[in-house]
DRENDO-672689 format. One record per residue (C-alpha): x, y, z; residue in three letters. Coordinates in nm, 4 decimals. Layout:
<atoms>
- X | Y | Z | ALA
...
</atoms>
This chain:
<atoms>
- -0.4992 | 1.5104 | -2.4032 | MET
- -0.7050 | 1.1967 | -2.3309 | LYS
- -0.5399 | 0.9891 | -2.0529 | LEU
- -0.6279 | 0.6299 | -1.9246 | LEU
- -0.5256 | 0.5037 | -1.6051 | PHE
- -0.5279 | 0.1249 | -1.5420 | ILE
- -0.4999 | -0.0352 | -1.1965 | SER
- -0.5611 | -0.3893 | -1.0662 | MET
- -0.4556 | -0.3081 | -0.7106 | SER
- -0.6820 | -0.0260 | -0.6602 | ALA
- -1.0172 | -0.1858 | -0.6172 | ARG
- -1.3825 | -0.0734 | -0.6080 | THR
- -1.6470 | -0.1248 | -0.3453 | ILE
- -2.0120 | -0.0791 | -0.4028 | SER
- -2.3116 | -0.0065 | -0.1565 | ASP
- -2.6639 | -0.1133 | -0.1895 | ASN
- -2.7554 | 0.2357 | -0.3329 | SER
- -2.5277 | 0.1721 | -0.6235 | GLY
- -2.2358 | 0.4144 | -0.5024 | ASN
- -1.8943 | 0.3534 | -0.5687 | ILE
- -1.6110 | 0.3759 | -0.3293 | TYR
- -1.2157 | 0.3056 | -0.3297 | LEU
- -1.0060 | 0.0644 | -0.1352 | ASN
- -0.7061 | 0.2084 | 0.0444 | ALA
- -0.4758 | 0.1860 | -0.2637 | HIS
- -0.6249 | 0.4983 | -0.4089 | MET
- -0.8312 | 0.8188 | -0.3069 | ASN
- -0.9322 | 1.1522 | -0.4240 | LYS
- -0.5939 | 1.3014 | -0.3990 | LYS
- -0.4092 | 1.0331 | -0.5934 | THR
- -0.6617 | 1.0673 | -0.8686 | ILE
- -0.6362 | 1.4571 | -0.8718 | GLN
- -0.2721 | 1.4207 | -0.9549 | ARG
- -0.3547 | 1.2470 | -1.2938 | TYR
- -0.6586 | 1.4735 | -1.3644 | ARG
- -0.4535 | 1.7771 | -1.3601 | VAL
- -0.2187 | 1.6723 | -1.6605 | ILE
- -0.4946 | 1.5915 | -1.8948 | CYS
- -0.8235 | 1.7059 | -2.0565 | ASP
- -1.0022 | 1.3854 | -2.0060 | GLU
- -0.9376 | 1.1069 | -1.7699 | LEU
- -1.0799 | 0.7544 | -1.7722 | ARG
- -1.0024 | 0.4770 | -1.5317 | MET
- -1.0055 | 0.1004 | -1.5478 | ILE
- -1.0152 | -0.0440 | -1.1863 | LEU
- -1.0761 | -0.3842 | -1.0356 | ARG
- -1.3946 | -0.4870 | -0.8741 | ASP
- -1.3396 | -0.6032 | -0.5064 | SER
- -1.6461 | -0.8013 | -0.4953 | GLY
- -1.7439 | -0.6401 | -0.1746 | ILE
- -2.0962 | -0.4610 | -0.1369 | CYS
- -2.2213 | -0.3321 | 0.2064 | CYS
- -2.4784 | -0.0885 | 0.3165 | ALA
- -2.4469 | 0.2631 | 0.2259 | GLU
- -2.3980 | 0.3856 | 0.5965 | GLU
- -2.1331 | 0.1236 | 0.6519 | GLU
- -1.9535 | 0.2320 | 0.3233 | ALA
- -1.9220 | 0.5876 | 0.4009 | ARG
- -1.7666 | 0.5159 | 0.7332 | LYS
- -1.5077 | 0.2967 | 0.5956 | LYS
- -1.4173 | 0.4093 | 0.2448 | TYR
- -1.3462 | 0.6982 | 0.0267 | ASP
- -1.6182 | 0.7671 | -0.2229 | PRO
- -1.5012 | 0.7464 | -0.6003 | PHE
- -1.4704 | 1.1044 | -0.7300 | PRO
- -1.7105 | 1.1104 | -1.0402 | LYS
- -1.6284 | 1.4561 | -1.1040 | ASP
- -1.2680 | 1.3825 | -1.1901 | LEU
- -1.2838 | 1.0658 | -1.3999 | ALA
- -1.4996 | 0.8303 | -1.5919 | ASP
- -1.4868 | 0.4670 | -1.4370 | LEU
- -1.4904 | 0.1210 | -1.5816 | SER
- -1.4900 | -0.1651 | -1.3537 | ILE
- -1.3473 | -0.4956 | -1.4508 | CYS
- -1.3606 | -0.8265 | -1.2990 | TYR
- -1.1417 | -0.9789 | -1.0309 | ASN
- -0.9611 | -1.2709 | -1.2452 | PRO
- -0.8532 | -1.4609 | -0.9412 | TYR
- -1.1759 | -1.4368 | -0.7044 | HIS
- -1.3878 | -1.6315 | -0.7019 | PRO
- -1.1718 | -1.9015 | -0.8368 | ILE
- -1.4309 | -1.9776 | -1.1019 | THR
- -1.3347 | -1.6604 | -1.2693 | ASN
- -1.0180 | -1.7915 | -1.3712 | LEU
- -1.2122 | -2.0248 | -1.6422 | PHE
- -1.4855 | -1.7566 | -1.7240 | SER
- -1.4316 | -1.6887 | -2.0976 | VAL
- -1.7214 | -1.4521 | -2.0991 | LYS
- -1.5625 | -1.2238 | -1.8351 | LYS
- -1.2407 | -1.2324 | -2.0007 | TYR
- -1.3869 | -1.1219 | -2.3279 | ARG
- -1.5611 | -0.8344 | -2.1616 | GLU
- -1.2458 | -0.7401 | -1.9839 | MET
- -1.0767 | -0.7111 | -2.3248 | ASN
- -1.3275 | -0.5281 | -2.4863 | ARG
- -1.3424 | -0.2710 | -2.2036 | VAL
- -0.9499 | -0.2302 | -2.2478 | PHE
- -0.9600 | -0.2298 | -2.6284 | LEU
- -1.2280 | 0.0612 | -2.6353 | GLU
- -1.0590 | 0.2569 | -2.3720 | ASN
- -0.6873 | 0.2073 | -2.5068 | ILE
- -0.8189 | 0.3132 | -2.8529 | LYS
- -0.9698 | 0.6296 | -2.7204 | TRP
- -0.6815 | 0.7319 | -2.5059 | ALA
- -0.3866 | 0.9384 | -2.6246 | ASP
- -0.1674 | 0.8000 | -2.3342 | LYS
- -0.1872 | 0.5191 | -2.0887 | VAL
- -0.0645 | 0.4804 | -1.7494 | ILE
- -0.0684 | 0.1115 | -1.6123 | ILE
- -0.0141 | 0.0811 | -1.2416 | ALA
- 0.1547 | -0.2352 | -1.2505 | SER
- 0.4143 | -0.4302 | -1.4735 | ALA
- 0.2699 | -0.7652 | -1.4264 | THR
- -0.0587 | -0.9568 | -1.4026 | GLY
- -0.3525 | -0.9990 | -1.6692 | ILE
- -0.4354 | -0.6129 | -1.6414 | TYR
- -0.0754 | -0.5128 | -1.7221 | ALA
- -0.0429 | -0.7473 | -1.9985 | GLU
- -0.3692 | -0.6958 | -2.1666 | THR
- -0.2990 | -0.3050 | -2.1464 | GLY
- 0.0525 | -0.3399 | -2.2745 | ILE
- -0.0498 | -0.5594 | -2.5488 | LYS
- -0.3226 | -0.3095 | -2.6985 | TYR
- -0.0903 | -0.0164 | -2.6419 | CYS
- 0.1650 | -0.1755 | -2.8703 | LYS
- -0.1138 | -0.2769 | -3.1135 | THR
- -0.2225 | 0.0808 | -3.1403 | TYR
- 0.1044 | 0.2528 | -3.0949 | ASN
- -0.0132 | 0.4334 | -2.7598 | LYS
- 0.2564 | 0.5677 | -2.5499 | ARG
- 0.2429 | 0.3977 | -2.1990 | TYR
- 0.3904 | 0.4308 | -1.8606 | MET
- 0.4281 | 0.1352 | -1.5903 | LEU
- 0.4253 | 0.2009 | -1.2206 | LEU
- 0.5999 | -0.0476 | -1.0135 | VAL
- 0.4934 | -0.0478 | -0.6428 | GLY
- 0.6359 | -0.3983 | -0.5187 | GLY
- 0.8352 | -0.7040 | -0.5765 | PHE
- 0.6315 | -0.9441 | -0.8144 | ALA
- 0.8056 | -1.2837 | -0.6887 | PHE
- 0.7832 | -1.2013 | -0.3044 | GLU
- 0.4181 | -1.0753 | -0.3311 | THR
- 0.2933 | -1.3943 | -0.5127 | ASP
- 0.5316 | -1.6393 | -0.3175 | TRP
- 0.4083 | -1.5163 | 0.0253 | ASN
- 0.0374 | -1.5239 | -0.0858 | HIS
- -0.0398 | -1.8801 | -0.0175 | GLY
- 0.0131 | -2.2145 | -0.2143 | TRP
- -0.1648 | -2.0806 | -0.5320 | ASP
- 0.0893 | -1.7694 | -0.5532 | GLY
- 0.3744 | -2.0177 | -0.5678 | LYS
- 0.2541 | -2.1397 | -0.9015 | PHE
- 0.2738 | -1.7900 | -1.0682 | VAL
- 0.5626 | -1.6188 | -0.8837 | ALA
- 0.8187 | -1.7076 | -1.1306 | TRP
- 0.6181 | -1.6356 | -1.4159 | LYS
- 0.5151 | -1.2756 | -1.2856 | HIS
- 0.8695 | -1.2089 | -1.1900 | GLU
- 0.9992 | -1.2746 | -1.5441 | HIS
- 0.6811 | -1.0711 | -1.6735 | GLU
- 0.7861 | -0.7645 | -1.4412 | CYS
- 1.1456 | -0.7698 | -1.5635 | LYS
- 1.0602 | -0.8196 | -1.9318 | LYS
- 0.7870 | -0.5558 | -1.9266 | ASN
- 0.9911 | -0.2916 | -1.7534 | MET
- 1.2937 | -0.3451 | -1.9616 | ALA
- 1.1002 | -0.2287 | -2.2813 | ILE
- 0.8596 | 0.0179 | -2.1282 | ALA
- 0.8929 | 0.3819 | -2.2664 | PRO
- 0.8433 | 0.5248 | -1.9180 | TYR
- 0.8739 | 0.3665 | -1.5652 | GLY
- 0.7795 | 0.5104 | -1.2149 | LEU
- 0.8995 | 0.3277 | -0.9284 | TYR
- 0.7929 | 0.4224 | -0.5607 | VAL
- 1.1526 | 0.3472 | -0.4347 | THR
- 1.4863 | 0.5564 | -0.4688 | LYS
- 1.6699 | 0.2524 | -0.5783 | GLU
- 1.5458 | -0.0882 | -0.4470 | PHE
- 1.3007 | -0.1578 | -0.7277 | LEU
- 1.5131 | -0.0103 | -0.9892 | GLN
- 1.8002 | -0.2563 | -0.9271 | LYS
- 1.5654 | -0.5426 | -0.9546 | ARG
- 1.3496 | -0.4280 | -1.2575 | TYR
- 1.5687 | -0.1893 | -1.4629 | PRO
- 1.3911 | 0.0195 | -1.7432 | CYS
- 1.5685 | 0.1313 | -2.0492 | HIS
- 1.3153 | 0.4062 | -2.1041 | GLY
- 1.2617 | 0.7264 | -1.9157 | LYS
- 1.2324 | 0.6650 | -1.5331 | THR
- 1.1827 | 0.8156 | -1.2021 | ILE
- 1.1925 | 0.7080 | -0.8349 | GLY
- 0.9026 | 0.8947 | -0.6622 | CYS
- 0.6815 | 0.7530 | -0.3792 | SER
- 0.3105 | 0.7780 | -0.4152 | ASP
- 0.2497 | 0.8851 | -0.0467 | VAL
- 0.0793 | 1.2073 | 0.0319 | GLU
- 0.2105 | 1.3845 | 0.3408 | ILE
- 0.0682 | 1.7262 | 0.3877 | THR
- 0.0980 | 1.8184 | 0.7472 | ASP
- 0.4477 | 1.8422 | 0.9147 | LEU
- 0.3659 | 2.0848 | 1.1938 | ASN
- 0.6488 | 2.0876 | 1.4468 | PRO
- 0.3607 | 2.0468 | 1.7087 | ASP
- 0.3081 | 1.6759 | 1.5842 | ILE
- 0.6651 | 1.5860 | 1.7299 | LEU
- 0.6071 | 1.8013 | 2.0298 | LYS
- 0.2971 | 1.6282 | 2.1164 | LYS
- 0.4677 | 1.2925 | 2.0564 | ARG
- 0.7319 | 1.3631 | 2.2942 | LEU
- 0.5061 | 1.4941 | 2.5481 | GLU
- 0.3034 | 1.1855 | 2.5265 | LYS
- 0.6148 | 0.9724 | 2.6063 | THR
- 0.7250 | 1.1560 | 2.9253 | THR
- 0.5068 | 0.9736 | 3.1353 | SER
- 0.5728 | 0.5943 | 3.1897 | ARG
- 0.2846 | 0.4042 | 3.0507 | LYS
- 0.1367 | 0.0806 | 3.1767 | ALA
- 0.0630 | -0.0313 | 2.8309 | THR
- 0.2299 | 0.0438 | 2.5081 | ILE
- 0.0098 | 0.0599 | 2.1973 | VAL
- 0.1283 | -0.0885 | 1.8779 | LEU
- -0.0204 | -0.0437 | 1.5420 | GLY
- -0.0205 | -0.1827 | 1.1788 | THR
- -0.2260 | -0.0717 | 0.8624 | VAL
- -0.2685 | -0.3517 | 0.6267 | ALA
- -0.5577 | -0.6137 | 0.5337 | ASN
- -0.5956 | -0.8230 | 0.8498 | ILE
- -0.6581 | -1.1512 | 0.6615 | ASP
- -0.3377 | -1.1208 | 0.4234 | ASP
- -0.0925 | -1.3524 | 0.5776 | LYS
- 0.2000 | -1.1705 | 0.3703 | ARG
- 0.1500 | -0.8760 | 0.6241 | LYS
- 0.2993 | -1.0771 | 0.9244 | GLY
- 0.0528 | -0.9729 | 1.1901 | HIS
- 0.0954 | -1.3023 | 1.3785 | LYS
- 0.4379 | -1.2577 | 1.4444 | PHE
- 0.3665 | -0.9420 | 1.6375 | VAL
- 0.1150 | -1.1221 | 1.8265 | ILE
- 0.3609 | -1.3913 | 1.9138 | LYS
- 0.6228 | -1.1231 | 1.9906 | ALA
- 0.3837 | -0.9463 | 2.2493 | ILE
- 0.3198 | -1.2984 | 2.3926 | SER
- 0.6896 | -1.3620 | 2.4651 | LEU
- 0.7144 | -0.9902 | 2.6129 | LEU
- 0.4146 | -1.0612 | 2.8363 | LYS
- 0.6181 | -1.3394 | 3.0042 | ARG
- 0.8717 | -1.0596 | 3.0833 | LYS
- 0.6093 | -0.8460 | 3.2420 | GLY
- 0.5620 | -0.6059 | 2.9610 | HIS
- 0.2094 | -0.4910 | 2.8623 | LYS
- 0.1560 | -0.4147 | 2.5025 | PHE
- -0.1456 | -0.3605 | 2.2954 | GLU
- -0.1727 | -0.4379 | 1.9209 | TYR
- -0.4096 | -0.2343 | 1.7155 | HIS
- -0.4894 | -0.3664 | 1.3563 | LEU
- -0.6333 | -0.1324 | 1.1006 | LEU
- -0.7605 | -0.2625 | 0.7694 | GLY
- -1.0174 | -0.4747 | 0.5895 | ALA
- -1.0821 | -0.8350 | 0.6801 | GLY
- -1.2342 | -1.0285 | 0.9557 | SER
- -0.9157 | -1.1263 | 1.1489 | GLY
- -1.0730 | -1.4505 | 1.2912 | ALA
- -0.7665 | -1.6460 | 1.2472 | SER
- -0.5487 | -1.4124 | 1.4101 | LEU
- -0.7781 | -1.3930 | 1.7213 | MET
- -0.7909 | -1.7632 | 1.7485 | VAL
- -0.4073 | -1.7616 | 1.7507 | TYR
- -0.4002 | -1.4682 | 1.9931 | ALA
- -0.6203 | -1.6496 | 2.2311 | GLU
- -0.4047 | -1.9601 | 2.2074 | GLN
- -0.0982 | -1.7547 | 2.3026 | LEU
- -0.2870 | -1.5963 | 2.5868 | GLY
- -0.3205 | -1.2482 | 2.4364 | VAL
- -0.6534 | -1.2110 | 2.2950 | LYS
- -0.7300 | -0.9115 | 2.5205 | ASP
- -0.4346 | -0.7294 | 2.3933 | GLN
- -0.5145 | -0.7519 | 2.0154 | VAL
- -0.7685 | -0.5047 | 1.9034 | ILE
- -0.9198 | -0.4933 | 1.5338 | LEU
- -1.0237 | -0.1458 | 1.4480 | ASP
- -1.1822 | -0.2287 | 1.1051 | GLY
- -1.1354 | 0.0209 | 0.8349 | THR
- -1.1423 | 0.3887 | 0.8226 | LYS
- -1.1501 | 0.6776 | 0.5485 | PRO
- -0.8004 | 0.7932 | 0.4792 | HIS
- -0.8726 | 1.1355 | 0.6416 | SER
- -0.9102 | 0.9461 | 0.9854 | GLU
- -0.5985 | 0.7155 | 0.9714 | VAL
- -0.3851 | 0.9973 | 1.0968 | TYR
- -0.5992 | 1.0394 | 1.3969 | MET
- -0.5435 | 0.6651 | 1.4557 | TRP
- -0.1694 | 0.6900 | 1.4256 | LEU
- -0.1583 | 0.9666 | 1.6958 | ASP
- -0.3376 | 0.7114 | 1.9303 | ASP
- -0.0554 | 0.4532 | 1.8837 | ILE
- 0.2962 | 0.4594 | 2.0405 | ASP
- 0.4852 | 0.2638 | 1.7968 | ILE
- 0.4160 | 0.1692 | 1.4334 | TYR
- 0.5201 | -0.1848 | 1.3188 | ILE
- 0.5264 | -0.3188 | 0.9676 | GLN
- 0.6137 | -0.6926 | 0.9671 | PRO
- 0.5374 | -0.7661 | 0.5996 | SER
- 0.6963 | -1.0427 | 0.4184 | PHE
- 0.6928 | -0.8019 | 0.1034 | THR
- 0.6634 | -0.4345 | 0.0496 | GLU
- 0.7457 | -0.1759 | -0.2227 | GLY
- 0.7845 | 0.1409 | -0.0400 | LEU
- 0.5116 | 0.1229 | 0.2294 | CYS
- 0.2856 | 0.4392 | 0.2463 | ARG
- 0.1580 | 0.3519 | 0.5750 | ALA
- 0.5253 | 0.3453 | 0.7332 | VAL
- 0.5723 | 0.7064 | 0.5886 | VAL
- 0.2281 | 0.8400 | 0.7220 | GLU
- 0.3117 | 0.6793 | 1.0468 | ALA
- 0.6640 | 0.8587 | 1.0337 | MET
- 0.5008 | 1.1825 | 0.9755 | SER
- 0.3093 | 1.1562 | 1.2945 | ARG
- 0.6533 | 1.1158 | 1.4764 | ALA
- 0.5668 | 0.7416 | 1.5530 | CYS
- 0.8951 | 0.5304 | 1.5842 | PRO
- 0.8803 | 0.2418 | 1.3430 | VAL
- 0.9820 | -0.0992 | 1.3279 | ILE
- 0.9898 | -0.2825 | 1.0100 | CYS
- 1.0990 | -0.6038 | 0.8362 | THR
- 1.4001 | -0.5827 | 0.6187 | ASP
- 1.2091 | -0.6427 | 0.2817 | VAL
- 1.1468 | -0.4078 | -0.0128 | GLY
- 1.2116 | -0.0418 | 0.0304 | GLY
- 1.1556 | -0.0539 | 0.4156 | ASN
- 1.5338 | -0.0122 | 0.4454 | GLY
- 1.5028 | 0.3341 | 0.2795 | GLU
- 1.2664 | 0.4356 | 0.5740 | LEU
- 1.3431 | 0.2512 | 0.8974 | CYS
- 1.6581 | 0.2881 | 1.1051 | SER
- 1.8908 | -0.0063 | 1.0459 | LYS
- 1.8858 | -0.1103 | 1.4243 | GLU
- 1.4967 | -0.1456 | 1.4057 | PHE
- 1.4853 | -0.3631 | 1.0809 | LEU
- 1.4094 | -0.7287 | 1.1557 | VAL
- 1.3869 | -1.0496 | 0.9620 | GLY
- 1.0415 | -1.1163 | 0.8083 | ALA
- 0.8733 | -1.3941 | 1.0295 | GLY
- 1.0932 | -1.3557 | 1.3203 | ASN
- 0.8896 | -1.2911 | 1.6485 | ALA
- 1.1861 | -1.3173 | 1.8651 | GLU
- 1.3729 | -1.0201 | 1.6913 | ALA
- 1.0500 | -0.8172 | 1.6967 | ILE
- 1.0275 | -0.8856 | 2.0885 | ALA
- 1.3969 | -0.7798 | 2.1107 | ASP
- 1.3699 | -0.4609 | 1.9181 | VAL
- 1.0334 | -0.3465 | 2.1085 | LEU
- 1.2144 | -0.3803 | 2.4405 | GLU
- 1.5084 | -0.1563 | 2.3029 | LYS
- 1.2444 | 0.1005 | 2.1752 | LEU
- 1.0348 | 0.1338 | 2.4846 | ILE
- 1.3690 | 0.2618 | 2.6716 | VAL
- 1.2632 | 0.6534 | 2.6858 | ALA
- 1.5927 | 0.7906 | 2.5333 | ASP
- 1.5721 | 0.5363 | 2.2515 | THR
- 1.2003 | 0.6187 | 2.1995 | TYR
- 1.2444 | 0.9952 | 2.1853 | GLU
- 1.5412 | 0.9585 | 1.9542 | LYS
- 1.3461 | 0.7408 | 1.6969 | GLN
- 1.0273 | 0.9601 | 1.7172 | ALA
- 1.2627 | 1.2463 | 1.6114 | LYS
- 1.4273 | 1.0339 | 1.3385 | SER
- 1.0986 | 0.9336 | 1.1878 | SER
- 0.9602 | 1.2875 | 1.1911 | PHE
- 1.2791 | 1.4157 | 1.0214 | ASN
- 1.2781 | 1.1555 | 0.7636 | ARG
- 0.9104 | 1.2107 | 0.6703 | ALA
- 1.0262 | 1.5599 | 0.5351 | HIS
- 1.1703 | 1.3775 | 0.2333 | ASP
- 0.8165 | 1.2652 | 0.1318 | TYR
- 0.6379 | 1.6058 | 0.1727 | TYR
- 0.3903 | 1.6330 | -0.0941 | TYR
- 0.5260 | 1.9792 | -0.2343 | GLU
- 0.8575 | 1.7950 | -0.2857 | VAL
- 0.7235 | 1.4825 | -0.4189 | LEU
- 0.4511 | 1.6583 | -0.6341 | ASP
- 0.6744 | 1.8770 | -0.8210 | LYS
- 0.9069 | 1.5848 | -0.8884 | LYS
- 0.6394 | 1.3555 | -0.9974 | ARG
- 0.4299 | 1.6286 | -1.1953 | ASN
- 0.7408 | 1.7265 | -1.3930 | ASP
- 0.7870 | 1.3699 | -1.4934 | PHE
- 0.4171 | 1.3152 | -1.5795 | LEU
- 0.4166 | 1.6258 | -1.7800 | LYS
- 0.7192 | 1.5129 | -2.0000 | MET
- 0.5155 | 1.1884 | -2.0450 | PHE
- 0.2077 | 1.3485 | -2.1477 | VAL
- 0.3616 | 1.6373 | -2.3449 | GLU
- 0.6189 | 1.4395 | -2.5405 | PHE
</atoms>
């Protein structure tokens, strides 16, 4: 069976030696789950436009596993802005999609909206190819909070997502119920996160609790997300720690992810907390867990999410978590530590509550226990059974 996987969110990075790497949306393990259900796997991913030195790339990114799949890289239709008007690049993308969809027996499209999804669905229908759509987030909020340009397409993409999911033969959602309610599918569906939690050793919780027994002069917060993406809400955590500084609390905010962070550092300097904001750059996925072990509290201040993998990964390291009440965050975070998006005062309030020793210990245990729902053996069986049904039907 020949399977084609199409994703616009999973992007490629190149180095000056011609090697290809993956951004944080995909890694070898996620590709392996699709490789095991087929005889041949092809992938179409989007070019990030990033090219760096080989040494730098190997430190920051996971290499694309050429032994698992054949890769076609298509253009980014939104960046630079001139790509929006490039007929040549659009035709080349269509050629790649047409050639690969004609080759495939089954097609998985990792989105229900956008030019990759629309093109993929069109050719799947034309050539009567069975396809599955993956839904990982809310279309309207993702675009609306992106910037002024996103507001022009937010309603269009929201309509596309609802329309495409309604008629999809198969649909895979990363939430248990939130996305399903918004984008119902009349085909066969499953709710299953794409997170990969492989280690839930009780010693993780034990070490976390031991770490908190001594009173710390500085509490370390962390967020994993693109540093330059305003939708991720980093600035409101920076504002919150500046408010808490006035009360005598010392917090350090570590940001892990791609981007320069220049505007955030300017903002932190204006608030007098520049020395408390640390940009940790990017790390291969295998090193993220060590980074999580070094922080005290994980915070996801986003304006939009599906079901955030970084939150689940933090919970698997027994990190107490604070999240905005968007998307599937309510399926993960304790209700009393959900805050409104863009509300720095609310973030400051819950941080004050969470640093109380008894509350911290309770939330560390709660996080670790809830992470068991996302253990890879549980999710893999559920997901694999659904994928096998898709490819064997």
